[in-house]
Rosetta silent file (secondary structure, phi, psi, omega in degrees, C-alpha in Angstrom):
SEQUENCE: MAYDRYLAICRPLHYPTVMTQQLCSVLLSLCWVFGFLSYSVSTVQLSRLPFCGPNIIDHFVCDIDPLMALSCVPAPVTETVIYVLSSLIIMLTLLYILGSYTLLLITVFKVPSAAGRQKAFSTCGSHLTVVCLFFGALLAMYVSPTADNPAEIQKIITLFYSVVTPFLNPLIYSLRNKEMKAALKKVLKIE
SCORE:     score description
SCORE:     0.000 S_00000001
   1 L     0.000  -29.367  178.019   83.570   99.167  110.252 S_00000001
   2 H   -70.551  -35.360  177.301   83.773   98.497  113.983 S_00000001
   3 H   -71.276  -38.288  175.902   80.029   98.802  114.234 S_00000001
   4 H   -56.156  -48.005  177.186   79.653   96.491  111.253 S_00000001
   5 H   -62.445  -42.389  177.691   81.838   93.930  112.905 S_00000001
   6 H   -58.913  -49.159  178.381   79.958   94.336  116.217 S_00000001
   7 H   -62.317  -42.659 -177.861   76.628   93.671  114.463 S_00000001
   8 H   -61.833  -31.598 -179.362   78.016   90.765  112.482 S_00000001
   9 H   -96.088  -48.287 -172.389   79.332   89.003  115.551 S_00000001
  10 H   -79.256  -32.884 -178.286   77.236   90.164  118.416 S_00000001
  11 L  -136.242   64.305 -178.371   73.817   90.249  116.688 S_00000001
  12 L   -60.982  -32.285  178.242   74.158   88.038  113.560 S_00000001
  13 L   -76.486  -19.023  174.869   70.511   87.463  113.157 S_00000001
  14 L   -95.949  -11.800 -175.512   69.740   91.077  113.155 S_00000001
  15 H   -48.996  -51.474  177.167   72.510   92.068  110.969 S_00000001
  16 H   -60.132  -30.333  178.404   70.522   92.118  107.607 S_00000001
  17 H   -82.253  -30.478  177.144   67.808   94.124  109.049 S_00000001
  18 H   -81.000  -57.079 -171.511   70.004   96.698  110.935 S_00000001
  19 L   -81.388   70.278  179.881   72.871   97.118  108.473 S_00000001
  20 L   -91.932  169.962  177.238   70.837   98.309  105.517 S_00000001
  21 H   -58.440  -38.264  178.865   71.941  100.313  102.560 S_00000001
  22 H   -66.844  -39.718  175.633   70.246  103.344  104.063 S_00000001
  23 H   -63.126  -43.577  175.230   72.160  102.930  107.380 S_00000001
  24 H   -58.921  -41.663 -179.137   75.433  102.588  105.455 S_00000001
  25 H   -73.669  -29.136  173.396   74.716  105.789  103.595 S_00000001
  26 H   -71.928  -39.031  174.360   73.847  107.673  106.808 S_00000001
  27 H   -62.520  -41.183  178.361   77.009  106.530  108.458 S_00000001
  28 H   -65.210  -49.127  177.652   79.109  107.489  105.503 S_00000001
  29 H   -57.486  -41.090  174.965   77.392  110.791  105.199 S_00000001
  30 H   -61.273  -41.572  176.502   77.962  111.603  108.979 S_00000001
  31 H   -56.019  -47.504 -174.271   81.638  110.797  108.555 S_00000001
  32 H   -70.884  -44.978 -174.866   81.969  113.213  105.665 S_00000001
  33 H   -61.955  -47.611 -174.091   79.864  116.003  107.219 S_00000001
  34 H   -68.394  -32.248  173.859   81.529  115.836  110.611 S_00000001
  35 H   -62.857  -44.829  175.458   84.977  115.702  108.870 S_00000001
  36 H   -66.636  -41.991  178.611   84.233  118.866  106.770 S_00000001
  37 H   -65.001  -37.048  178.637   82.716  120.656  109.688 S_00000001
  38 H   -69.134  -35.570  175.003   85.613  120.000  111.865 S_00000001
  39 H   -84.552   -8.058  171.699   88.141  121.295  109.442 S_00000001
  40 H   -72.314  -35.093  176.574   86.013  124.257  108.671 S_00000001
  41 H   -64.912  -42.274  179.417   86.591  125.532  112.193 S_00000001
  42 H   -62.066  -46.120  179.108   90.393  125.058  111.680 S_00000001
  43 H   -54.251  -50.694 -178.596   90.223  126.752  108.275 S_00000001
  44 H   -61.707  -48.659  176.663   88.398  129.751  109.672 S_00000001
  45 H   -59.294  -41.449  179.578   90.916  130.042  112.571 S_00000001
  46 H   -67.683  -37.932 -178.832   93.879  129.755  110.223 S_00000001
  47 H   -67.118  -13.513  179.690   92.404  132.374  107.746 S_00000001
  48 L   -93.486   -5.831  178.569   92.365  135.025  110.385 S_00000001
  49 L   -77.282  138.679  168.823   96.129  134.757  110.903 S_00000001
  50 L   -78.845  136.445  178.028   98.570  137.158  109.112 S_00000001
  51 E  -120.101  135.909  175.313  101.045  135.413  106.893 S_00000001
  52 L  -128.817  148.283 -178.089  104.260  136.953  105.619 S_00000001
  53 L   -37.533  156.428    1.238  106.828  135.433  103.308 S_00000001
  54 L   -80.841  148.873 -175.295  108.202  132.980  102.562 S_00000001
  55 L  -101.902   44.090  176.762  105.025  131.363  101.294 S_00000001
  56 L  -109.453  121.992 -179.141  106.541  127.917  100.980 S_00000001
  57 L   -84.099  126.873 -178.311  104.999  125.218  103.026 S_00000001
  58 L   -88.941   68.024 -177.723  107.772  122.886  104.381 S_00000001
  59 L  -169.835  161.963  174.672  105.711  119.723  104.106 S_00000001
  60 L   -91.973   -5.746  172.015  104.214  117.513  101.290 S_00000001
  61 L  -132.223  159.567  179.935  100.669  118.138  102.366 S_00000001
  62 L   -86.731   82.129 -172.874   98.906  121.297  103.443 S_00000001
  63 L  -102.470  173.740 -170.553   98.688  120.393  107.091 S_00000001
  64 H   -69.988  -50.064 -178.612   97.849  122.576  110.142 S_00000001
  65 H   -53.166  -52.722  177.447  101.361  122.629  111.885 S_00000001
  66 H   -59.772  -40.519  178.364  103.184  123.748  108.717 S_00000001
  67 H   -66.361  -40.591  178.210  100.628  126.454  107.985 S_00000001
  68 H   -59.491  -35.982  179.616  100.811  127.645  111.571 S_00000001
  69 H   -68.844  -16.636 -179.789  104.663  127.956  111.165 S_00000001
  70 H   -85.678  -13.087 -177.238  104.120  130.408  108.251 S_00000001
  71 E   -69.907  141.049 -179.200  102.149  132.860  110.432 S_00000001
  72 L   -68.607  -31.942 -172.959  103.903  136.126  111.278 S_00000001
  73 L  -118.578  147.695  176.145  102.568  136.364  114.807 S_00000001
  74 L   -68.527  149.614 -175.196  102.233  133.743  117.564 S_00000001
  75 L  -136.460   69.205 -175.608   98.659  132.500  117.819 S_00000001
  76 H   -61.770  -39.095 -178.587   98.304  130.480  121.069 S_00000001
  77 H   -57.483  -52.778  179.126   94.529  130.771  121.074 S_00000001
  78 H   -60.084  -43.076  176.800   94.245  129.348  117.502 S_00000001
  79 H   -60.667  -42.457  178.341   96.843  126.547  118.348 S_00000001
  80 H   -64.925  -45.673 -178.003   94.762  125.621  121.393 S_00000001
  81 H   -69.259  -35.451  179.426   91.491  125.509  119.609 S_00000001
  82 H   -73.186  -36.873 -179.119   92.895  123.510  116.754 S_00000001
  83 H   -66.527  -46.673 -177.740   94.730  121.123  119.178 S_00000001
  84 H   -68.307  -43.085  176.799   91.626  120.564  121.336 S_00000001
  85 H   -56.875  -49.568  173.814   89.429  120.042  118.265 S_00000001
  86 H   -57.127  -41.443 -178.530   91.825  117.568  116.659 S_00000001
  87 H   -67.186  -43.510  176.770   92.276  115.685  119.953 S_00000001
  88 H   -54.592  -51.090 -173.666   88.414  115.443  120.470 S_00000001
  89 H   -61.916  -54.546  175.324   87.817  114.137  117.039 S_00000001
  90 H   -51.503  -54.728 -175.081   90.613  111.542  117.253 S_00000001
  91 H   -64.435  -44.825 -175.729   89.881  110.480  120.745 S_00000001
  92 H   -68.499  -32.582  178.890   86.079  110.240  120.430 S_00000001
  93 H   -71.232  -40.925  176.867   86.415  108.205  117.197 S_00000001
  94 H   -71.120  -29.458  172.151   88.942  105.876  118.820 S_00000001
  95 H   -62.118  -48.492 -175.805   86.798  105.525  121.938 S_00000001
  96 H   -59.481  -46.419  177.809   83.784  104.633  119.736 S_00000001
  97 H   -56.716  -51.497 -179.991   85.954  101.954  117.968 S_00000001
  98 H   -71.147  -28.142  168.749   87.324  100.546  121.082 S_00000001
  99 H   -59.675  -49.516  178.234   83.939  100.589  122.696 S_00000001
 100 H   -61.972  -43.633 -178.634   82.544   98.500  119.760 S_00000001
 101 H   -71.306  -29.713  178.474   85.506   96.075  120.049 S_00000001
 102 H   -64.752  -47.204  174.451   85.030   95.779  123.862 S_00000001
 103 H   -58.160  -43.717  175.424   81.504   94.701  123.329 S_00000001
 104 H   -58.021  -47.691 -178.393   82.571   92.345  120.678 S_00000001
 105 H   -66.337  -33.644  177.025   85.272   90.748  122.764 S_00000001
 106 H   -61.093  -44.417 -179.793   82.769   90.294  125.633 S_00000001
 107 H   -65.296  -46.858 -177.162   80.521   88.427  123.201 S_00000001
 108 H   -63.432  -40.289  178.508   83.329   86.392  121.581 S_00000001
 109 H   -61.310  -23.501  175.910   84.539   85.184  125.047 S_00000001
 110 H   -76.596  -21.232 -175.304   81.043   83.800  125.619 S_00000001
 111 L   -67.529  128.388 -173.823   81.205   81.650  122.489 S_00000001
 112 L   -69.990  -33.574 -172.737   81.591   78.013  123.671 S_00000001
 113 L   -94.384  141.884  174.721   83.577   76.583  120.819 S_00000001
 114 H   -63.383  -35.934  179.293   87.273   77.469  120.185 S_00000001
 115 H   -62.797  -39.985 -177.522   86.689   77.303  116.468 S_00000001
 116 H   -70.328  -39.370 -178.299   83.878   79.963  116.770 S_00000001
 117 H   -74.360  -39.153  179.234   86.128   82.276  118.894 S_00000001
 118 H   -66.053  -38.481  177.449   89.033   81.848  116.354 S_00000001
 119 H   -64.461  -46.746 -178.882   86.727   82.763  113.426 S_00000001
 120 H   -57.778  -45.717 -179.481   85.389   85.860  115.333 S_00000001
 121 H   -66.447  -40.591  177.835   88.910   86.975  116.090 S_00000001
 122 H   -61.246  -37.582 -172.305   90.177   86.426  112.511 S_00000001
 123 H   -70.751  -28.094 -171.095   87.239   88.569  111.224 S_00000001
 124 H   -99.903  -26.267 -169.525   88.196   91.446  113.581 S_00000001
 125 H   -59.554  -41.910  177.897   91.970   91.106  113.755 S_00000001
 126 H   -60.985  -46.195 -177.221   92.715   92.749  110.365 S_00000001
 127 H   -63.925  -42.325 -177.603   90.534   95.782  111.067 S_00000001
 128 H   -65.757  -34.106  176.239   91.996   96.193  114.549 S_00000001
 129 H   -61.413  -52.735  175.092   95.532   96.049  113.144 S_00000001
 130 H   -56.764  -37.722 -177.441   94.779   98.798  110.662 S_00000001
 131 H   -63.110  -50.793  175.868   93.008  100.807  113.330 S_00000001
 132 H   -57.198  -46.815  179.321   96.127  100.532  115.591 S_00000001
 133 H   -58.834  -51.843 -171.207   98.503  101.573  112.806 S_00000001
 134 H   -66.391  -54.132 -176.250   96.371  104.545  111.696 S_00000001
 135 H   -70.297  -24.551  177.674   95.357  105.833  115.094 S_00000001
 136 H   -67.101  -41.032  178.687   98.859  105.295  116.586 S_00000001
 137 H   -70.143  -44.876  174.583  100.237  107.675  113.941 S_00000001
 138 H   -56.576  -49.894 -179.859   97.354  110.115  114.390 S_00000001
 139 H   -59.921  -39.386 -178.810   97.788  110.228  118.138 S_00000001
 140 H   -69.312  -25.414 -175.764  101.568  110.797  117.736 S_00000001
 141 H   -90.378  -43.749 -169.705  100.920  113.591  115.243 S_00000001
 142 H  -109.609  -27.837 -173.692   97.869  115.485  116.530 S_00000001
 143 H   -98.436  -36.233  169.609   97.306  114.613  120.133 S_00000001
 144 L   -76.447  152.970 -178.545  100.740  114.552  121.481 S_00000001
 145 L   -67.920  118.616 -174.501  102.551  117.861  121.675 S_00000001
 146 L  -114.297   -0.945 -177.511  104.423  118.088  118.304 S_00000001
 147 L   -55.624  -33.394 -177.915  105.377  121.756  118.376 S_00000001
 148 L   -96.469   -4.099  174.272  108.952  120.997  119.324 S_00000001
 149 L   -67.892  138.274  174.205  109.223  118.049  116.870 S_00000001
 150 L   -62.221  163.795  178.718  111.338  118.783  113.809 S_00000001
 151 H   -65.458  -32.381 -178.146  109.595  119.080  110.543 S_00000001
 152 H   -68.480  -34.462  176.343  111.148  115.886  109.264 S_00000001
 153 H   -62.865  -48.169 -177.695  109.521  113.852  112.175 S_00000001
 154 H   -65.078  -32.226  173.788  106.228  115.380  111.328 S_00000001
 155 H   -68.247  -42.068 -179.878  106.695  114.494  107.668 S_00000001
 156 H   -64.632  -44.219 -178.686  107.599  110.899  108.511 S_00000001
 157 H   -66.379  -42.701  173.053  104.522  110.503  110.676 S_00000001
 158 H   -60.621  -42.134  177.501  102.237  111.997  108.000 S_00000001
 159 H   -58.685  -39.399  178.998  103.737  109.802  105.479 S_00000001
 160 H   -64.566  -49.522 -175.833  103.032  106.790  107.715 S_00000001
 161 H   -78.049  -26.883 -175.342   99.308  107.512  108.215 S_00000001
 162 H   -93.358  -28.953 -179.308   98.607  108.887  104.745 S_00000001
 163 H  -116.304  -56.537 -173.285  100.692  106.391  102.516 S_00000001
 164 H   -61.501  -51.760  177.430  102.091  103.470  104.496 S_00000001
 165 H   -59.931  -48.406  173.610   98.925  102.425  106.292 S_00000001
 166 H   -56.575  -41.947  179.155   96.695  102.572  103.148 S_00000001
 167 H   -63.108  -37.762 -179.837   99.444  100.632  101.317 S_00000001
 168 H   -82.091  -12.175  179.182   99.622   97.862  103.928 S_00000001
 169 H   -47.909  -60.494 -177.619   95.772   97.775  104.156 S_00000001
 170 H   -59.728  -33.381  175.048   95.231   95.321  101.401 S_00000001
 171 H   -64.284  -48.072  179.706   98.137   93.090  102.614 S_00000001
 172 H   -61.582  -43.255  179.136   96.742   93.063  106.150 S_00000001
 173 H   -72.181  -28.256  179.436   93.275   92.199  105.100 S_00000001
 174 H   -76.756  -13.872 -178.822   94.486   89.501  102.661 S_00000001
 175 L   -62.989  -17.939  177.114   96.510   87.714  105.464 S_00000001
 176 L   -79.005   -9.255 -178.499   93.281   85.905  106.406 S_00000001
 177 L   -84.036  131.836 -175.030   93.362   84.184  103.022 S_00000001
 178 H   -64.387  -43.285 -177.591   95.197   80.730  103.312 S_00000001
 179 H   -66.559  -33.240  178.703   96.873   81.081   99.972 S_00000001
 180 H   -69.078  -37.265  173.623   98.245   84.466  100.826 S_00000001
 181 H   -62.431  -46.542 -179.162   99.671   83.088  104.173 S_00000001
 182 H   -63.491  -37.860  177.778  101.299   80.285  102.346 S_00000001
 183 H   -69.576  -37.005  177.575  102.876   82.687   99.677 S_00000001
 184 H   -67.049  -41.491  175.070  104.128   84.949  102.459 S_00000001
 185 H   -63.489  -33.587 -178.580  105.715   82.008  104.343 S_00000001
 186 H   -67.627  -42.477  177.129  107.345   80.968  101.041 S_00000001
 187 H   -62.181  -47.338 -177.476  108.747   84.496  100.552 S_00000001
 188 H   -80.412   -7.174 -177.358  109.931   84.741  104.036 S_00000001
 189 L    60.012   36.900 -173.932  111.198   81.233  104.028 S_00000001
 190 L   -96.321  129.712  175.435  109.266   80.286  107.200 S_00000001
 191 L   -78.206    0.000    0.000  108.636   76.485  107.662 S_00000001
């Protein structure tokens, strides 16, 4: 979506010829393929560990940290591989998104009219808000050291990026709508 916004704002005349159905399919396929490939490395690493009872995962999703906790033996190499891989995936994706938005901001600041800048910012603001919520939780969960965090904290962070952010997504995107803004002000009793 960051690339889509970049094309729409920075190269609007080229948008229809660049952002084709075929390019959308390729981008979507790459996301799925890289996602499955990255987790296949973690799955292979985890499958080599010995597990001994209890076979109950103390989490509401089958995540890597709770699975590592079920292992009978310490596995620092596996932990390091999974940590580095997770960090790389998250950081590279975030850097790509931030790079797109940096180029976009440079272009927006060159727009002569304030109304044009406002429209460009409103187009990107919703996506950037969702990106910050989602990646903030991901960074806290997978990039920062969480081995010492209690399981309850990990559950809350997982709940935030897997349920709360998608739940807020339609609300955040609809705040661009004038009727939605008016209804929200009425509910919050803001003048």
